[in-house]
MILUM-379573 format. One record per atom (N, C-alpha, C): x, y, z; residue in three letters. Coordinates in steps of 0.1 Angstrom, whole numbers, padded with zeros to 4 digits, always signed. Layout:
<atoms>
XYZala/...
</atoms>
This chain:
<atoms>
+0192+0103+0070met/+0191+0092+0080met/+0191+0098+0094met/+0184+0092+0103ile/+0184+0097+0117ile/+0197+0091+0123ile/+0205+0100+0128thr/+0217+0096+0134thr/+0217+0096+0149thr/+0208+0103+0156glu/+0208+0104+0170glu/+0194+0109+0175glu/+0189+0104+0186val/+0177+0108+0192val/+0181+0112+0207val/+0179+0125+0210val/+0183+0130+0223val/+0171+0137+0230val/+0172+0139+0243ala/+0161+0146+0250ala/+0160+0161+0245ala/+0148+0166+0246ala/+0145+0179+0241ala/+0154+0189+0248ala/+0160+0198+0241gly/+0169+0209+0247gly/+0183+0205+0250gly/+0186+0192+0247ser/+0200+0187+0250ser/+0209+0186+0238ser/+0204+0189+0226ala/+0212+0188+0214ala/+0221+0200+0213ala/+0233+0197+0208val/+0243+0208+0206val/+0242+0212+0191val/+0240+0225+0189arg/+0238+0230+0175arg/+0252+0231+0169arg/+0253+0225+0157gly/+0265+0225+0150gly/+0265+0235+0138gly/+0277+0238+0133glu/+0278+0247+0122glu/+0272+0241+0109glu/+0265+0249+0102gly/+0260+0245+0089gly/+0249+0235+0089gly/+0242+0234+0101val/+0231+0225+0103val/+0218+0233+0103val/+0208+0229+0095glu/+0195+0235+0096glu/+0187+0230+0108glu/+0182+0239+0116trp/+0174+0235+0128trp/+0160+0238+0125trp/+0151+0229+0130leu/+0137+0231+0128leu/+0131+0231+0142leu/+0124+0241+0146asp/+0117+0242+0159asp/+0105+0234+0158asp/+0104+0223+0166gly/+0093+0214+0166gly/+0081+0220+0174gly/+0083+0231+0181arg/+0072+0238+0188arg/+0064+0229+0198arg/+0070+0218+0202gly/+0063+0209+0211gly/+0053+0200+0205gly/+0053+0200+0192leu/+0044+0191+0184leu/+0047+0176+0186leu/+0037+0168+0184leu/+0039+0153+0185leu/+0046+0148+0173leu/+0057+0140+0175ala/+0064+0135+0163ala/+0060+0120+0161ala/+0058+0117+0148leu/+0055+0103+0144leu/+0064+0100+0132leu/+0067+0087+0130pro/+0074+0083+0118pro/+0065+0086+0106pro/+0071+0088+0094gly/+0064+0090+0082gly/+0055+0078+0080gly/+0043+0081+0074phe/+0033+0070+0071phe/+0038+0062+0059phe/+0035+0050+0059ile/+0038+0040+0048ile/+0024+0035+0042ile/+0022+0039+0030asn/+0010+0034+0023asn/+0013+0021+0016asn/+0008+0010+0021ala/+0012-0003+0017ala/+0004-0008+0005ala/-0006-0001+0001his/-0014-0005-0011his/-0020+0007-0018his/-0013+0011-0029ala/-0018+0023-0036ala/-0018+0020-0051ala/-0024+0029-0059his/-0024+0028-0073his/-0021+0042-0078his/-0009+0047-0077val/-0006+0061-0080val/-0006+0064-0095val/-0007+0054-0104asp/-0007+0056-0118asp/-0021+0059-0124asp/-0032+0057-0116lys/-0045+0056-0121lys/-0054+0069-0120lys/-0049+0079-0112ser/-0057+0090-0108ser/-0059+0101-0118ser/-0071+0107-0118trp/-0073+0119-0125trp/-0072+0132-0116trp/-0065+0130-0105trp/-0063+0142-0096trp/-0057+0154-0103trp/-0063+0165-0101gly/-0058+0177-0108gly/-0066+0181-0120gly/-0074+0172-0125gln/-0082+0174-0137gln/-0096+0178-0133gln/-0104+0184-0142pro/-0118+0186-0139pro/-0125+0173-0135pro/-0136+0175-0127trp/-0143+0164-0121trp/-0147+0154-0132trp/-0145+0141-0129val/-0149+0130-0138val/-0160+0122-0131val/-0172+0122-0137ser/-0183+0115-0131ser/-0181+0100-0132ser/-0186+0093-0121tyr/-0186+0078-0120tyr/-0194+0072-0132tyr/-0189+0062-0138gly/-0197+0055-0148gly/-0193+0040-0149gly/-0200+0032-0157gly/-0197+0018-0158gly/-0204+0010-0148gly/-0202-0003-0149glu/-0208-0013-0139glu/-0200-0014-0126glu/-0207-0017-0115pro/-0200-0017-0102pro/-0192-0030-0099pro/-0193-0040-0107thr/-0185-0052-0104thr/-0170-0050-0108thr/-0162-0059-0103thr/-0148-0058-0106thr/-0145-0058-0121thr/-0152-0067-0128gln/-0151-0068-0143gln/-0156-0055-0149gln/-0167-0050-0144gly/-0172-0038-0149gly/-0163-0026-0147gly/-0156-0025-0136arg/-0147-0014-0133arg/-0135-0015-0143arg/-0130-0028-0145ile/-0119-0030-0154ile/-0123-0025-0168ile/-0134-0029-0173ala/-0139-0026-0186ala/-0140-0011-0188ala/-0146-0004-0178his/-0148+0010-0178his/-0135+0017-0179his/-0126+0013-0171glu/-0113+0020-0170glu/-0106+0018-0184glu/-0106+0006-0189arg/-0099+0004-0202arg/-0106+0012-0213arg/-0118+0014-0213ala/-0125+0022-0223ala/-0123+0037-0222ala/-0120+0042-0210glu/-0120+0056-0207glu/-0106+0062-0204glu/-0097+0054-0200arg/-0084+0060-0195arg/-0077+0068-0205arg/-0077+0065-0218asp/-0069+0073-0227asp/-0075+0087-0228asp/-0088+0088-0227lys/-0095+0102-0227lys/-0089+0111-0217lys/-0086+0105-0205tyr/-0081+0114-0194tyr/-0066+0113-0193tyr/-0059+0108-0202gly/-0044+0108-0202gly/-0039+0099-0191gly/-0046+0088-0188ile/-0041+0079-0177ile/-0035+0067-0184ile/-0023+0063-0180pro/-0014+0070-0169pro/-0006+0081-0175pro/-0001+0090-0165ser/+0007+0101-0169ser/+0017+0104-0158ser/+0027+0111-0162val/+0037+0115-0152val/+0030+0126-0143val/+0023+0135-0148asp/+0017+0146-0141asp/+0007+0141-0131asp/-0001+0131-0136gly/-0012+0126-0127gly/-0005+0118-0115gly/+0005+0111-0118thr/+0012+0103-0107thr/+0018+0113-0098thr/+0025+0123-0103lys/+0032+0133-0094lys/+0021+0140-0085lys/+0009+0143-0090ala/-0001+0149-0082ala/-0005+0140-0071ala/-0006+0128-0073val/-0010+0118-0062val/+0002+0118-0052val/+0014+0116-0056leu/+0025+0116-0047leu/+0026+0128-0039leu/+0023+0140-0044arg/+0024+0152-0037arg/+0013+0152-0026arg/+0001+0147-0029glu/-0009+0145-0019glu/-0005+0136-0008glu/+0002+0125-0011phe/+0008+0116-0001phe/+0016+0124+0008phe/+0026+0132+0003leu/+0035+0140+0011leu/+0027+0150+0020leu/+0018+0156+0014arg/+0010+0166+0022arg/+0004+0160+0034arg/+0000+0148+0033his/-0006+0141+0044his/+0003+0132+0052his/+0016+0133+0050gly/+0026+0127+0058gly/+0031+0113+0053gly/+0027+0109+0042thr/+0031+0096+0037thr/+0045+0098+0029thr/+0055+0091+0034thr/+0068+0092+0028thr/+0073+0080+0021thr/+0065+0069+0021ala/+0069+0057+0014ala/+0056+0050+0010ala/+0056+0044-0002thr/+0045+0037-0006thr/+0048+0024-0014thr/+0040+0014-0014arg/+0040+0003-0022arg/+0029+0004-0032arg/+0032+0007-0044thr/+0021+0010-0054thr/+0020-0001-0065thr/+0008-0005-0068his/+0006-0014-0079his/+0005-0005-0092his/+0012-0009-0102val/+0012-0001-0115val/+0007-0010-0126val/-0003-0006-0133asp/-0008-0015-0144asp/+0002-0018-0155asp/+0002-0031-0158val/+0010-0037-0169val/+0000-0045-0177val/-0003-0040-0189asp/-0012-0048-0198asp/-0008-0046-0212asp/-0016-0052-0221leu/-0013-0051-0236leu/-0015-0037-0241leu/-0023-0029-0235gly/-0026-0015-0240gly/-0015-0005-0236gly/-0012-0006-0223val/-0003+0004-0217val/+0012-0001-0217val/+0013-0014-0218gly/+0027-0020-0218gly/+0033-0017-0205gly/+0046-0012-0205leu/+0053-0008-0193leu/+0054+0007-0191leu/+0046+0014-0199arg/+0046+0029-0198arg/+0043+0034-0184arg/+0033+0028-0178gly/+0029+0033-0164gly/+0041+0032-0154gly/+0049+0021-0155ile/+0060+0020-0146ile/+0070+0031-0149ile/+0073+0034-0161ala/+0082+0045-0165ala/+0077+0058-0159ala/+0064+0060-0160asn/+0058+0073-0155asn/+0060+0074-0140asn/+0058+0063-0133val/+0059+0064-0119val/+0074+0067-0115val/+0083+0060-0121his/+0097+0063-0118his/+0100+0078-0121his/+0095+0083-0132glu/+0098+0097-0135glu/+0092+0107-0125glu/+0080+0104-0121ala/+0073+0112-0112ala/+0080+0112-0098ala/+0084+0100-0094ala/+0091+0100-0081ala/+0104+0107-0081ala/+0111+0106-0093ala/+0124+0113-0094ala/+0122+0128-0094ala/+0111+0133-0100ala/+0108+0147-0101ala/+0106+0153-0087ala/+0102+0145-0077leu/+0101+0149-0063leu/+0113+0146-0055leu/+0124+0143-0062asn/+0137+0140-0056asn/+0136+0129-0046asn/+0128+0119-0049gly/+0127+0107-0040gly/+0121+0110-0026gly/+0114+0121-0025ala/+0108+0124-0012ala/+0098+0113-0008ala/+0091+0108-0017val/+0083+0096-0015val/+0091+0084-0020val/+0094+0075-0011asp/+0101+0063-0014asp/+0091+0053-0021asp/+0092+0050-0034val/+0082+0043-0041val/+0087+0029-0045val/+0079+0019-0040glu/+0082+0005-0044glu/+0070+0001-0054glu/+0074-0005-0065ile/+0064-0008-0075ile/+0061-0023-0076ile/+0048-0026-0077val/+0044-0040-0080val/+0038-0039-0094val/+0043-0047-0103ala/+0038-0048-0117ala/+0025-0055-0117ala/+0014-0048-0120phe/+0001-0053-0117phe/-0008-0056-0130phe/-0012-0068-0132pro/-0020-0072-0143pro/-0035-0070-0141pro/-0039-0057-0141gln/-0053-0053-0138gln/-0063-0060-0146gln/-0060-0063-0159asp/-0069-0069-0168asp/-0069-0084-0169asp/-0062-0090-0159gly/-0061-0104-0159gly/-0048-0109-0164gly/-0045-0122-0162val/-0032-0128-0166val/-0033-0138-0177val/-0039-0149-0174leu/-0040-0160-0184leu/-0050-0156-0195leu/-0060-0149-0192arg/-0070-0146-0202arg/-0065-0135-0212arg/-0054-0129-0209arg/-0048-0119-0218arg/-0034-0124-0223arg/-0033-0132-0233pro/-0020-0137-0238pro/-0010-0125-0240pro/+0002-0127-0235gly/+0012-0117-0236gly/+0015-0110-0223gly/+0005-0111-0213val/+0007-0104-0200val/+0018-0111-0192val/+0018-0124-0192leu/+0028-0131-0184leu/+0042-0128-0189leu/+0043-0126-0202glu/+0056-0122-0208glu/+0060-0108-0203glu/+0051-0099-0202leu/+0053-0086-0197leu/+0058-0086-0182leu/+0051-0094-0174leu/+0054-0096-0160leu/+0068-0102-0159leu/+0071-0112-0167asp/+0085-0118-0167asp/+0095-0108-0170asp/+0092-0099-0180gln/+0102-0089-0185gln/+0105-0079-0173gln/+0094-0075-0167val/+0096-0065-0156val/+0104-0071-0144val/+0101-0084-0141ala/+0108-0091-0131ala/+0123-0092-0135ala/+0126-0095-0147ala/+0140-0096-0152ala/+0147-0082-0151ala/+0139-0071-0152glu/+0146-0058-0152glu/+0147-0052-0139glu/+0144-0059-0128gly/+0146-0054-0115gly/+0135-0051-0106gly/+0122-0054-0110ala/+0111-0052-0102ala/+0112-0061-0089ala/+0107-0056-0078thr/+0107-0063-0066thr/+0095-0073-0064thr/+0084-0069-0071ser/+0072-0078-0070ser/+0064-0078-0083ser/+0057-0088-0085ile/+0047-0089-0096ile/+0034-0092-0089ile/+0023-0088-0097gly/+0010-0089-0091gly/+0001-0100-0098gly/-0010-0102-0091gly/-0020-0111-0097gly/-0034-0106-0094gly/-0044-0111-0100leu/-0058-0106-0098leu/-0068-0118-0098leu/-0075-0120-0087asp/-0086-0129-0087asp/-0084-0141-0096asp/-0075-0150-0092pro/-0072-0161-0101pro/-0085-0169-0105pro/-0095-0170-0096ala/-0107-0178-0099ala/-0117-0170-0107ala/-0121-0158-0102ser/-0132-0151-0108ser/-0128-0143-0121ser/-0116-0139-0122ile/-0112-0132-0134ile/-0106-0141-0144ile/-0096-0149-0141asp/-0089-0158-0150asp/-0097-0171-0151asp/-0105-0174-0141arg/-0113-0187-0141arg/-0103-0199-0141arg/-0091-0197-0136asp/-0082-0208-0135asp/-0072-0205-0124asp/-0076-0207-0111pro/-0068-0203-0100pro/-0055-0210-0100pro/-0055-0223-0102val/-0043-0231-0102val/-0033-0226-0113val/-0039-0224-0125gly/-0031-0220-0136gly/-0024-0206-0134gly/-0032-0196-0130gln/-0026-0183-0127gln/-0016-0183-0117gln/-0019-0190-0105leu/-0009-0190-0094leu/+0003-0198-0098leu/+0002-0209-0105asp/+0014-0216-0109asp/+0023-0208-0118asp/+0017-0200-0127ala/+0025-0192-0136ala/+0032-0180-0129ala/+0024-0174-0119leu/+0030-0163-0112leu/+0042-0168-0103leu/+0039-0179-0096phe/+0049-0184-0087phe/+0062-0189-0094phe/+0060-0194-0106glu/+0071-0198-0114glu/+0080-0187-0117glu/+0074-0175-0121ile/+0082-0163-0124ile/+0089-0158-0111ile/+0081-0158-0100ala/+0087-0153-0088ala/+0099-0161-0083ala/+0098-0174-0084val/+0109-0182-0079val/+0121-0181-0089val/+0118-0181-0102arg/+0129-0181-0112arg/+0136-0167-0112arg/+0128-0156-0110arg/+0134-0143-0111arg/+0137-0137-0097arg/+0134-0144-0086asn/+0136-0140-0073asn/+0129-0127-0069asn/+0116-0127-0072val/+0108-0115-0068val/+0096-0119-0059val/+0090-0109-0054gly/+0078-0112-0046gly/+0065-0112-0054gly/+0054-0116-0047ile/+0041-0116-0054ile/+0031-0109-0045ile/+0022-0101-0051asp/+0012-0094-0044asp/-0001-0096-0052asp/-0011-0103-0046ile/-0023-0107-0054ile/-0035-0100-0049ile/-0042-0092-0057his/-0055-0087-0054his/-0065-0099-0054his/-0072-0100-0043leu/-0081-0111-0042leu/-0094-0106-0036leu/-0104-0104-0044his/-0117-0099-0040his/-0127-0110-0037his/-0125-0122-0042asp/-0135-0133-0041asp/-0139-0136-0026asp/-0151-0138-0024arg/-0156-0139-0010arg/-0158-0154-0006arg/-0160-0156+0007gly/-0164-0169+0013gly/-0154-0180+0009gly/-0159-0192+0007asp/-0151-0204+0005asp/-0142-0203-0008asp/-0147-0195-0018leu/-0139-0194-0030leu/-0127-0186-0027leu/-0128-0176-0019gly/-0116-0168-0015gly/-0107-0176-0007gly/-0113-0184+0003ala/-0104-0192+0012ala/-0097-0203+0004ala/-0103-0209-0005phe/-0096-0219-0014phe/-0084-0213-0020phe/-0085-0201-0025gln/-0073-0195-0031gln/-0062-0191-0021gln/-0066-0187-0009tyr/-0056-0185+0001tyr/-0048-0197+0004tyr/-0055-0208+0004glu/-0048-0221+0006glu/-0038-0224-0005glu/-0042-0222-0017leu/-0033-0223-0028leu/-0021-0214-0027leu/-0023-0202-0023ile/-0012-0192-0022ile/-0003-0196-0011ile/-0008-0200+0001ala/+0000-0205+0012ala/+0009-0217+0008ala/+0002-0226+0001glu/+0010-0238-0003glu/+0021-0235-0012glu/+0019-0226-0022arg/+0029-0223-0031arg/+0040-0214-0025arg/+0036-0206-0016thr/+0046-0197-0009thr/+0056-0206-0001thr/+0051-0216+0006thr/+0060-0225+0013thr/+0068-0233+0003thr/+0062-0239-0007ala/+0069-0247-0017ala/+0080-0239-0024ala/+0078-0226-0027gly/+0087-0218-0034gly/+0097-0211-0025gly/+0097-0213-0012gly/+0106-0206-0003gly/+0104-0191-0003gly/+0092-0186-0004leu/+0089-0172-0006leu/+0083-0166+0007leu/+0086-0172+0018ala/+0080-0166+0031ala/+0084-0152+0032ala/+0075-0143+0036gly/+0078-0129+0038gly/+0078-0121+0025gly/+0075-0128+0014arg/+0076-0121+0001arg/+0063-0122-0007arg/+0052-0127-0001val/+0039-0129-0007val/+0029-0122+0001val/+0020-0114-0006asn/+0010-0106+0000asn/-0003-0108-0007asn/-0014-0108+0001val/-0028-0108-0004val/-0033-0094-0001val/-0038-0088-0012ser/-0044-0075-0011ser/-0060-0076-0010ser/-0066-0069-0001his/-0080-0069+0001his/-0084-0082+0009his/-0085-0093+0003gly/-0087-0106+0011gly/-0100-0105+0019gly/-0111-0101+0013phe/-0123-0099+0021phe/-0128-0112+0027phe/-0126-0123+0021ala/-0132-0136+0026ala/-0127-0140+0040ala/-0115-0135+0043leu/-0109-0140+0056leu/-0118-0137+0068leu/-0124-0125+0068gly/-0132-0121+0079gly/-0146-0127+0078gly/-0150-0134+0067glu/-0163-0140+0065glu/-0164-0155+0069glu/-0152-0161+0072leu/-0152-0175+0075leu/-0157-0178+0089leu/-0162-0190+0091ala/-0167-0195+0104ala/-0154-0195+0113ala/-0156-0193+0126pro/-0145-0191+0135pro/-0134-0202+0134pro/-0138-0215+0134gln/-0128-0226+0134gln/-0120-0226+0120gln/-0128-0224+0110arg/-0121-0224+0096arg/-0112-0211+0095arg/-0117-0200+0101arg/-0109-0188+0100arg/-0096-0190+0108arg/-0097-0196+0120ala/-0085-0198+0128ala/-0075-0207+0121ala/-0079-0217+0115glu/-0071-0226+0108glu/-0064-0219+0096glu/-0072-0211+0089met/-0066-0203+0078met/-0055-0194+0082met/-0058-0186+0093val/-0048-0176+0098val/-0036-0184+0102val/-0037-0195+0108tyr/-0025-0203+0112tyr/-0017-0207+0100tyr/-0024-0212+0090gln/-0017-0216+0077gln/-0010-0204+0071gln/-0016-0193+0070leu/-0010-0181+0064leu/+0002-0177+0072leu/+0001-0177+0085gly/+0012-0173+0094gly/+0024-0183+0092gly/+0021-0195+0091glu/+0032-0205+0089glu/+0039-0204+0076glu/+0031-0200+0066ala/+0037-0198+0052ala/+0044-0185+0051ala/+0041-0175+0059gly/+0047-0162+0058gly/+0040-0153+0048gly/+0027-0154+0047val/+0019-0146+0038val/+0014-0133+0046val/+0015-0122+0040ser/+0011-0109+0046ser/-0002-0105+0040ser/-0008-0094+0046trp/-0021-0089+0042trp/-0021-0074+0041trp/-0028-0068+0031thr/-0030-0054+0030thr/-0045-0051+0028thr/-0049-0041+0035thr/-0063-0037+0034thr/-0065-0022+0034thr/-0076-0018+0028val/-0081-0004+0028val/-0092-0002+0038val/-0096-0013+0045ala/-0107-0013+0055ala/-0120-0007+0050ala/-0125-0012+0038pro/-0137-0006+0033pro/-0149-0008+0043pro/-0158+0001+0043val/-0169+0001+0053val/-0178-0011+0052val/-0180-0017+0040asn/-0189-0028+0038asn/-0183-0041+0039asn/-0170-0042+0044ser/-0163-0055+0045ser/-0164-0061+0059ser/-0162-0074+0059ala/-0162-0081+0072ala/-0149-0077+0080ala/-0149-0074+0093pro/-0137-0071+0100pro/-0127-0083+0099pro/-0114-0080+0098leu/-0104-0090+0098leu/-0101-0095+0112leu/-0097-0107+0113pro/-0094-0113+0127pro/-0080-0108+0130pro/-0079-0095+0133trp/-0065-0089+0134trp/-0058-0093+0146trp/-0065-0096+0157arg/-0058-0101+0169arg/-0052-0115+0166arg/-0059-0124+0160glu/-0054-0137+0156glu/-0043-0136+0146glu/-0044-0127+0137met/-0034-0125+0127met/-0021-0120+0133met/-0022-0111+0143arg/-0010-0106+0150arg/-0003-0117+0157arg/-0011-0125+0164thr/-0005-0136+0171thr/+0002-0146+0162thr/-0004-0149+0150ala/+0001-0158+0141ala/+0013-0153+0132ala/+0015-0140+0134gly/+0026-0134+0126gly/+0022-0130+0112gly/+0009-0128+0109val/+0005-0124+0096val/+0005-0108+0096val/+0015-0103+0089ala/+0017-0088+0089ala/+0005-0082+0082ala/+0000-0070+0087ile/-0011-0063+0081ile/-0005-0049+0077ile/-0008-0045+0065gly/-0005-0032+0060gly/-0018-0024+0056gly/-0018-0011+0057leu/-0029-0003+0054leu/-0026+0005+0041leu/-0036+0007+0033gly/-0034+0015+0020gly/-0046+0022+0016gly/-0044+0032+0007thr/-0055+0040+0002thr/-0062+0035-0010thr/-0055+0025-0017asp/-0060+0019-0029asp/-0060+0031-0039asp/-0070+0031-0049gly/-0071+0041-0059gly/-0076+0054-0053gly/-0072+0066-0059ile/-0076+0079-0054ile/-0082+0087-0066ile/-0094+0090-0065arg/-0101+0098-0076arg/-0097+0092-0089arg/-0101+0080-0091asp/-0098+0074-0104asp/-0111+0069-0111asp/-0109+0061-0121leu/-0121+0056-0129leu/-0128+0045-0122leu/-0123+0041-0110trp/-0129+0031-0102trp/-0139+0037-0092trp/-0134+0049-0087ser/-0142+0055-0076ser/-0138+0070-0075ser/-0147+0079-0072pro/-0143+0093-0070pro/-0137+0096-0056pro/-0137+0086-0047tyr/-0133+0088-0033tyr/-0118+0087-0032tyr/-0113+0093-0021gly/-0099+0092-0017gly/-0092+0105-0018gly/-0083+0108-0008asp/-0076+0120-0008asp/-0061+0118-0004asp/-0057+0106-0003gly/-0043+0103-0001gly/-0039+0103+0014gly/-0049+0105+0023asp/-0046+0106+0037asp/-0046+0092+0044asp/-0035+0086+0047leu/-0035+0073+0053leu/-0040+0073+0067leu/-0040+0085+0074leu/-0046+0085+0087leu/-0061+0083+0086leu/-0067+0087+0076gln/-0082+0084+0074gln/-0084+0069+0073gln/-0075+0062+0066ile/-0076+0048+0064ile/-0074+0041+0078ile/-0064+0045+0086ala/-0062+0040+0099ala/-0074+0042+0108ala/-0080+0053+0107arg/-0092+0056+0115arg/-0103+0047+0110arg/-0105+0045+0097gly/-0115+0036+0091gly/-0112+0022+0096gly/-0100+0017+0097phe/-0097+0004+0102phe/-0101+0003+0116phe/-0099+0013+0124ser/-0102+0013+0138ser/-0117+0013+0140ser/-0125+0020+0132arg/-0139+0020+0134arg/-0145+0007+0129arg/-0140+0002+0118leu/-0145-0011+0113leu/-0143-0022+0123leu/-0132-0022+0130his/-0129-0032+0140his/-0132-0029+0154his/-0139-0018+0156gly/-0144-0014+0169gly/-0133-0011+0179gly/-0122-0005+0175leu/-0111-0002+0184leu/-0115+0010+0193leu/-0113+0009+0206arg/-0116+0020+0215arg/-0105+0023+0225arg/-0098+0013+0230glu/-0088+0014+0240glu/-0075+0020+0234glu/-0068+0028+0242asp/-0056+0035+0238asp/-0046+0026+0231asp/-0044+0014+0237ala/-0034+0005+0231ala/-0038+0000+0217ala/-0051-0002+0215asp/-0055-0006+0202asp/-0055+0005+0192asp/-0059+0017+0196leu/-0058+0029+0187leu/-0043+0032+0183leu/-0034+0030+0193thr/-0020+0031+0190thr/-0015+0021+0180thr/-0021+0009+0181tyr/-0017-0002+0172tyr/-0021+0002+0157tyr/-0032+0008+0156ala/-0037+0012+0142ala/-0027+0022+0136ala/-0021+0031+0144ile/-0011+0040+0139ile/+0002+0033+0136ile/+0005+0023+0144glu/+0017+0014+0141glu/+0016+0007+0128glu/+0003+0003+0125leu/+0001-0004+0112leu/+0004+0006+0100leu/+0002+0019+0102ala/+0004+0029+0092ala/+0018+0034+0092ala/+0027+0030+0102thr/+0040+0035+0103thr/+0050+0024+0105thr/+0055+0022+0117thr/+0066+0013+0120thr/+0063-0001+0115thr/+0052-0006+0117ala/+0049-0020+0114ala/+0048-0023+0099ala/+0047-0012+0091ala/+0046-0014+0077ala/+0059-0014+0070ala/+0070-0013+0077ala/+0084-0013+0071ala/+0086-0024+0061ala/+0082-0037+0064pro/+0085-0048+0055pro/+0078-0046+0041pro/+0067-0038+0041phe/+0060-0037+0028phe/+0068-0028+0018phe/+0078-0021+0023val/+0086-0013+0014val/+0101-0017+0016val/+0103-0029+0020his/+0116-0035+0022his/+0125-0027+0031his/+0120-0022+0042arg/+0128-0015+0051arg/+0131-0024+0063arg/+0143-0025+0068glu/+0146-0032+0080glu/+0141-0024+0092glu/+0142-0011+0091val/+0138-0003+0103val/+0131+0010+0097val/+0120+0013+0104his/+0113+0026+0101his/+0107+0031+0114his/+0112+0043+0118gly/+0107+0048+0130gly/+0116+0060+0135gly/+0113+0065+0146leu/+0121+0076+0152leu/+0133+0070+0160leu/+0142+0064+0152thr/+0153+0057+0158thr/+0165+0058+0149thr/+0177+0058+0155pro/+0189+0059+0147pro/+0190+0048+0137pro/+0194+0052+0125gly/+0195+0042+0114gly/+0183+0042+0104gly/+0172+0048+0109ala/+0161+0049+0100ala/+0162+0061+0091ala/+0156+0060+0079arg/+0155+0072+0070arg/+0148+0083+0078arg/+0152+0095+0076ala/+0147+0106+0084ala/+0133+0110+0078ala/+0123+0102+0081asp/+0109+0105+0077asp/+0101+0108+0090asp/+0098+0120+0092ile/+0092+0124+0104ile/+0080+0133+0101ile/+0069+0131+0109val/+0057+0139+0108val/+0054+0146+0121val/+0052+0159+0121leu/+0050+0167+0133leu/+0035+0172+0133leu/+0028+0168+0144ile/+0013+0171+0144ile/+0010+0177+0157ile/+0000+0186+0157asp/-0005+0193+0169asp/-0015+0183+0175asp/-0011+0174+0184ala/-0020+0165+0190ala/-0015+0162+0204ala/-0024+0157+0213glu/-0021+0154+0227glu/-0013+0141+0228glu/-0017+0131+0220asn/-0010+0118+0221asn/-0013+0111+0208asn/-0009+0098+0207val/-0011+0090+0195val/-0026+0087+0193val/-0033+0083+0203pro/-0048+0081+0200pro/-0055+0093+0195pro/-0051+0105+0201asp/-0057+0117+0196asp/-0054+0120+0181asp/-0042+0117+0177val/-0039+0118+0163val/-0049+0110+0154val/-0051+0097+0159leu/-0059+0088+0151leu/-0074+0093+0150leu/-0080+0097+0161val/-0094+0100+0161val/-0097+0114+0154val/-0087+0123+0154arg/-0089+0136+0148arg/-0083+0138+0134arg/-0073+0130+0132ala/-0065+0132+0119ala/-0063+0147+0116ala/-0056+0154+0125pro/-0053+0168+0123pro/-0043+0171+0112pro/-0042+0183+0109arg/-0033+0188+0098arg/-0018+0183+0101arg/-0011+0179+0091arg/+0003+0177+0093arg/+0010+0190+0092arg/+0016+0194+0104glu/+0022+0207+0104glu/+0035+0208+0097glu/+0044+0197+0100phe/+0056+0196+0093phe/+0058+0181+0088phe/+0063+0180+0076val/+0066+0166+0072val/+0081+0167+0067val/+0089+0158+0072ile/+0103+0157+0068ile/+0104+0143+0061ile/+0109+0144+0049ala/+0111+0132+0041ala/+0125+0130+0036ala/+0132+0120+0041gly/+0146+0118+0037gly/+0154+0129+0042gly/+0151+0135+0054gly/+0158+0146+0059gly/+0155+0160+0054gly/+0146+0161+0044glu/+0142+0174+0039glu/+0128+0178+0043glu/+0126+0190+0046val/+0113+0195+0050val/+0105+0197+0037val/+0094+0189+0036val/+0086+0190+0024val/+0072+0196+0027val/+0068+0197+0040val/+0056+0204+0044val/+0060+0212+0056val/+0057+0225+0055arg/+0059+0235+0065arg/+0047+0242+0069arg/+0043+0242+0081asp/+0030+0248+0086asp/+0018+0244+0077asp/+0018+0231+0074gly/+0007+0225+0066gly/+0008+0228+0051gly/+0018+0235+0046val/+0019+0238+0032val/+0029+0230+0025val/+0026+0224+0014leu/+0035+0216+0007leu/+0046+0224+0001leu/+0058+0220+0002gln/+0070+0228-0003gln/+0076+0222-0016gln/+0071+0211-0021val/+0076+0205-0034val/+0066+0204-0045val/
</atoms>
């Protein structure tokens, strides 16, 4: 934990304390990856060529057919991803972990084991995620309920309309578990246009009715940026009133989010890497700074204050996504610090330079750009 912040050169060196010379580098809080899938990757294995159909359903089917061949999920694969997170300065993550009839709860156990093997350097929060659907796969609801009963902080959902073809049914079932088990909800929602907006309304209504403000998140939510201005403004206001948050990976082919309106309405935004070198896509390297830069370019950010805001989304502003009351270079925060050779915060964003030092939970895990764990 950070106990004190003092001016450079004014600290008194105590006995038995390890000192790290920051060499005048710029200090940032550790990055928080608010949307990851650390259980899915083939990182560390020989190259796996992309296959299957490009639709959401096609990606699900391809992954289900091929994952066993590549030992997905596994402890080693998960640990490899978490190590890449650390190397790039990410010290906390909210990760979706598949829960389905084939893998059961094994993926969750793997993630816990991998995080423990790194001595908790990456603070990992798990969302039990039904990647293959909820209602269309009898038995998945029972698995989600079991995970919630065993201490999970959140359960997930997936495209209630286009995957389960029953948006009311899926959402009613998920919210019933969330209210009864006192857990949060994080729903992947890829549906576009009015179909997506309709589901946002259903989510906002149920969030308010269930008293779950601040505990419900929409992941991706591409439709929000596609709506006509008046409809979009009304939707953002409704989401803000309900206390629904948003996570995005800022893909290049998506409509920009109305981030200024969302900020005004109190709709929290988190940034995430999504999958990394998995059976969905060969892209990704675990660097959240690259995602923050992608968010900035997608939304046309140019001014220093806006570029700094993108870094805040990846650090201090993301604290609620991992249930932290405080995250930053301030007393009381976990000692997660990234030291970078950069002139200022906007310079960090546009260049994404090497992380020279990464301190996670008070321990140096990257030194001179080299991972130590």
